[in-house]
C-alpha positions, 0 to 999 in steps of 0.5 A, spaced: 646 904 501 648 911 502 649 914 509 644 919 509 639 913 507 641 908 512 644 912 518 643 920 517 635 919 517 635 914 523 640 916 528 637 920 533 640 925 538 635 923 543 638 916 542 645 919 543 644 922 549 641 916 552 647 912 550 652 918 553 648 917 560 648 910 560 656 910 559 656 915 564 652 911 570 654 904 567 647 902 568 641 902 564 637 903 571 641 908 573 641 912 567 633 911 566 633 914 573 637 920 571 633 921 565 626 920 568 625 915 563 623 907 564 628 902 563 625 899 557 625 905 554 632 906 555 634 899 553 630 900 546 634 906 545 640 903 545 638 897 541 635 902 536 642 905 535 646 898 535 641 896 529 642 902 525 649 902 526 649 894 525 654 894 531 654 892 538 656 899 542 655 896 549 657 890 553 652 887 558 654 884 564 652 882 572 656 888 574 653 893 569 654 895 562 661 898 559 662 901 552 665 896 546 671 899 542 665 901 537 661 904 543 667 908 545 668 911 538 661 913 538 661 916 545 667 921 543 663 923 537 657 924 541 661 928 547 663 933 541 657 933 538 653 935 544 658 940 546 658 944 540 650 944 540 651 947 547 656 952 545 651 954 539 645 955 544 650 959 548 652 963 542 644 964 541 643 967 548 649 971 547 647 974 540 640 975 544 643 979 550 651 980 550 651 981 558 648 974 559 651 967 559 655 961 562 662 960 562 666 954 565 673 956 566 679 952 570 685 954 574 690 953 579 689 955 586 694 960 587 692 963 580 684 963 583 687 967 589 691 972 584 690 973 577 684 969 575 680 972 581 682 979 579 680 977 572 673 974 573 672 981 577 674 985 572 670 981 566 664 981 571 664 989 571 662 989 563 658 982 563 655 982 570 650 977 568 655 972 566 655 965 571 662 963 572 663 955 573 670 955 576 674 949 577 680 949 581 686 943 580 693 942 578 695 944 571 696 937 568 689 935 571 686 942 568 689 940 561 689 933 560 682 931 564 677 938 564 679 940 558 679 934 554 673 932 557 670 939 555 668 940 562 671 947 562 672 951 556 678 955 558 684 953 562 689 958 565 695 954 568 702 954 570 707 950 567 714 947 570 720 945 566 719 938 567 711 938 566 709 933 560 709 937 553 702 939 552 697 934 548 696 935 541 689 937 542 691 943 546 692 950 544 697 954 549 698 962 549 703 964 554 700 970 558 706 972 562 712 969 566 711 968 574 716 965 579 715 964 586 718 969 591 719 968 599 713 971 603 711 973 610 705 976 613 706 984 613 707 985 620 712 979 620 719 981 623 722 979 616 717 984 612 721 990 615 728 987 614 732 989 607 737 986 604 736 979 607 740 973 605 736 967 604 740 963 609 738 967 614 731 964 614 733 957 613 731 956 621 725 959 621 718 955 620 717 954 613 710 952 610 712 948 603 708 944 598 709 937 598 716 935 596 714 929 591 710 934 587 712 939 581 711 945 585 715 942 591 721 940 586 720 947 583 721 950 590 727 945 592 731 947 586 730 954 588 734 953 595 739 949 591 740 954 586 742 959 592 747 954 595 742 951 600 739 945 603 731 945 603 729 948 610 726 943 614 718 944 613 714 945 619 708 944 615 707 941 608 700 943 604 697 946 598 692 949 602 692 957 601 687 958 607 692 954 611 698 958 609 694 964 610 692 962 617 699 960 619 702 966 616 698 971 620 701 969 626 707 972 624 712 966 625 711 963 619 715 964 612 713 961 605 714 961 598 708 963 593 707 966 586 709 973 585 702 974 581 698 972 587 701 977 591 700 982 585 693 981 584 691 978 591 688 983 596 692 980 602 696 982 608 702 978 605 708 981 603 714 979 599 720 979 603 727 983 600 731 977 599 733 973 593 729 967 591 732 964 585 726 960 582 726 960 575 720 963 571 714 959 569 709 961 563 702 962 565 698 960 559 691 960 556 689 953 554 684 951 550 682 945 546 684 945 539 679 945 533 673 947 539 669 953 537 670 958 543 664 961 545 663 969 544 664 970 552 670 965 552 673 969 546 672 976 550 674 973 557 681 971 553 682 978 550 680 981 558 686 976 560 691 978 555 690 986 557 690 984 565 696 980 564 700 986 560 703 989 567 706 982 568 708 980 561 712 987 560 715 986 567 
């Protein structure tokens, strides 16, 4: 029997949508509630799918349902299918009115506070009706979870030399090289000093990232490259609001990405001290073989233009 006769005419998008919901919630009842359907209708849709395919897609148990290996394979196809459909609808909306649309992007917190914040602001001037869904996370999570699960269309993230290589499913385009620099409040006594030595700041209260993380190791390596031990941190945190609050007192010093100072509207100042942190590429990351929406393509074009001053630095 031909595929079109056995499956193509009988496989319904509605049933695929129900399967995705059941897998997401792990329960026929919860999926029925979310879909505003009766539980028997959900159960019948799954049964119909299994009958059409001749395969068991879900294992039923007292704790709920879990996809079989056949279910997992079909769910991957279904996720891509509905994502492509969603992208197609967005493309139609864009063709109808190029100033309207929705764009899901991801970035790290420092990039949100600097480069990406400036990028969204600039892009919104040309497309004022666009809705941005912005996910902030570390680079690995953006690339390996948010992009892979198609929760975002574009990620802008930084890479460290000890990061795992990009997945084969990802396309990576470097925008510019970034690096950490020593930072304090504009009214700090250190902000007015010239020709500082990093050793002069060792005894100051430092705000540093957690040391057992990629960025923590990166900052520690910069001190070692200067022939110094890592200073005793007063505060270990990723929180940028906490950085700003503490630095505003004028007492604390820290290390933050240079691009954040370049694009951010803040009173923080780069200190006149050599901080030998190596450059790290900031890249646009997209999912390979995923058709980008017209909005995403224009957003990436805008990112290239905005990045030029740092790319040529």
